[in-house]
C-alpha positions in Angstrom: -19.7 -199.2 6.3 -19.4 -198.5 10.6 -15.9 -197.8 10.3 -16.2 -195.5 7.5 -18.9 -193.7 9.8 -16.5 -193.6 12.6 -13.7 -191.9 10.1 -16.1 -189.2 9.3 -17.2 -188.6 12.8 -13.4 -188.4 13.8 -12.4 -186.3 11.1 -15.2 -183.9 11.3 -14.4 -183.4 15.2 -11.0 -183.1 14.5 -11.8 -180.4 11.9 -13.8 -178.7 14.4 -11.1 -178.8 17.0 -8.7 -177.2 14.7 -11.0 -174.6 13.5 -11.6 -173.7 17.1 -7.9 -173.4 17.7 -7.6 -171.2 15.0 -10.2 -168.8 15.9 -8.7 -168.6 19.4 -5.3 -167.9 18.2 -6.9 -165.4 15.7 -8.6 -163.7 18.8 -5.7 -163.8 21.3 -3.2 -162.1 18.9 -5.7 -159.5 18.6 -6.8 -159.8 14.8 -10.3 -159.4 15.7 -13.0 -162.0 15.5 -15.3 -162.5 12.4 -18.9 -162.4 12.5 -19.6 -166.2 13.0 -17.8 -166.3 16.2 -18.9 -163.2 17.7 -21.4 -165.1 19.6 -18.8 -167.4 21.3 -16.7 -164.4 21.9 -19.6 -162.5 23.9 -20.3 -165.8 25.8 -16.7 -165.8 26.5 -16.4 -162.2 27.9 -19.2 -162.1 29.7 -19.1 -165.7 31.4 -15.5 -165.7 31.6 -15.4 -169.3 30.0 -12.7 -170.9 28.0 -13.1 -169.3 24.3 -11.8 -172.5 22.5 -14.7 -174.7 24.2 -17.4 -171.8 24.0 -16.9 -171.8 20.4 -16.6 -175.9 19.7 -19.7 -175.9 21.9 -21.5 -173.3 20.0 -20.7 -175.0 16.6 -21.9 -178.1 17.9 -25.1 -176.4 18.5 -25.1 -175.0 15.2 -24.8 -178.3 13.4 -27.5 -179.8 15.6 -29.8 -177.1 14.8 -29.0 -177.5 11.2 -29.3 -181.4 11.2 -32.9 -180.9 12.8 -33.8 -178.2 10.6 -32.8 -180.5 7.2 -34.8 -183.5 9.0 -38.0 -180.9 9.4 -37.7 -179.8 5.9 -37.1 -183.3 4.6 -40.5 -184.2 6.3 -42.2 -181.4 5.1 -41.2 -182.2 1.3 -42.3 -185.7 1.8 -45.8 -184.4 2.8 -46.4 -182.3 -0.2 -45.4 -185.0 -2.6 
């Protein structure tokens, strides 16, 4: 069971890295940015941080917020029952 969890985490992080690479290449070639990465692109421009790292960090923040919101919803639905 633990091995399966490690595989899932590995492939999830690998997917995030590939996504960040694709977005970085899309921006560097001048094709523009999508609305979801406009936040990381703005942070990259303002603070002159690495765009790929900024995208990866903000995606991790989005996942964490989604996880916490899901737990809160689960707790609230459990209280209502």
